[in-house]
C-alpha positions in Angstrom: 132.5 -5.1 -10.7 134.3 -5.3 -7.4 137.8 -4.9 -6.3 139.4 -8.3 -5.8 142.8 -9.0 -4.3 145.1 -10.2 -7.1 148.6 -10.1 -5.7 150.1 -10.2 -2.2 153.7 -8.9 -2.0 156.0 -8.9 1.0 159.2 -6.9 1.8 161.6 -6.1 4.5 163.6 -2.9 5.0 166.1 -1.6 7.6 167.6 1.5 8.9 171.0 0.4 10.2 171.7 3.5 12.2 169.4 6.3 13.2 166.1 4.7 14.2 164.3 6.2 11.2 161.0 4.3 11.0 160.0 6.0 7.7 163.3 5.1 6.0 162.9 1.4 7.1 159.3 1.4 6.0 160.1 2.9 2.6 162.8 0.3 2.0 160.4 -2.5 3.1 157.7 -1.3 0.6 160.3 -0.9 -2.2 161.5 -4.4 -1.5 157.9 -5.7 -1.8 157.2 -3.9 -5.0 160.6 -4.5 -6.6 160.2 -8.2 -7.2 157.1 -8.0 -9.2 156.2 -6.7 -12.6 152.5 -6.1 -12.4 151.5 -6.7 -16.0 148.2 -8.0 -14.7 146.1 -4.9 -15.6 147.7 -4.8 -19.1 146.9 -8.5 -19.6 143.3 -7.7 -18.8 143.2 -4.7 -21.1 143.0 -2.2 -18.1 145.2 0.8 -17.4 147.6 0.6 -14.4 145.4 3.3 -12.8 142.8 0.5 -12.3 145.1 -1.0 -9.7 144.7 -0.2 -6.0 147.3 -1.0 -3.5 146.7 -1.5 0.2 150.0 -1.2 2.1 150.5 -2.5 5.6 153.8 -1.8 7.4 154.9 -3.0 10.8 157.5 -1.0 12.7 158.3 -0.7 16.5 156.9 2.9 16.7 154.1 3.3 14.1 153.3 6.9 15.0 156.8 7.9 13.7 156.1 6.8 10.0 155.3 9.4 7.4 152.4 7.7 5.5 152.6 10.3 2.7 156.2 9.2 2.0 155.0 5.6 1.5 152.1 6.7 -0.7 154.6 8.6 -2.9 156.1 5.3 -3.8 152.9 4.3 -5.5 152.8 7.1 -8.2 150.6 5.4 -10.8 148.0 3.7 -8.6 145.5 4.5 -5.9 146.7 3.4 -2.5 146.2 3.4 1.2 148.7 2.9 4.0 148.2 1.4 7.5 151.1 1.4 9.9 151.0 -1.1 12.8 153.2 -2.1 15.6 155.6 -4.7 14.5 159.1 -5.1 13.0 162.1 -5.2 15.2 164.5 -2.9 17.0 168.0 -4.1 17.8 169.7 -1.7 20.3 173.5 -1.4 20.2 175.6 -2.4 23.2 175.9 1.2 24.4 172.2 1.8 24.1 172.8 4.9 22.1 171.5 3.7 18.7 169.6 0.9 17.1 168.8 -0.9 13.9 165.2 -0.9 12.9 163.6 -3.6 10.8 160.3 -2.9 9.1 158.0 -5.5 7.4 155.6 -4.5 4.6 152.8 -6.2 2.8 151.2 -4.7 -0.4 147.9 -6.1 -1.4 147.2 -5.3 -5.0 143.5 -5.2 -5.9 141.9 -4.9 -9.3 138.3 -4.1 -10.3 137.4 -7.3 -12.3 
């Protein structure tokens, strides 16, 4: 059998103060995963370990994201993380701080 995309989930996360790309990315991924109960594998008689999740996150500075922190949010499934330039940074009036917005997509694949 082959891995087939079964679910596409979207999320948004922010770091209001501090410009922490990892924190915003974690919140975006949690948002994407929180709105879904993936009973798909169970319905097909497969363990949750049969799921694979491909995570893509967009932030203004991709090199500052800890990919392992994002993988840790997927404790029961295999996963991969790609971080790309995207999201949004809103600098305060003084230029001393900013709010970061990250966008995440989680593509859930299952071997069927």
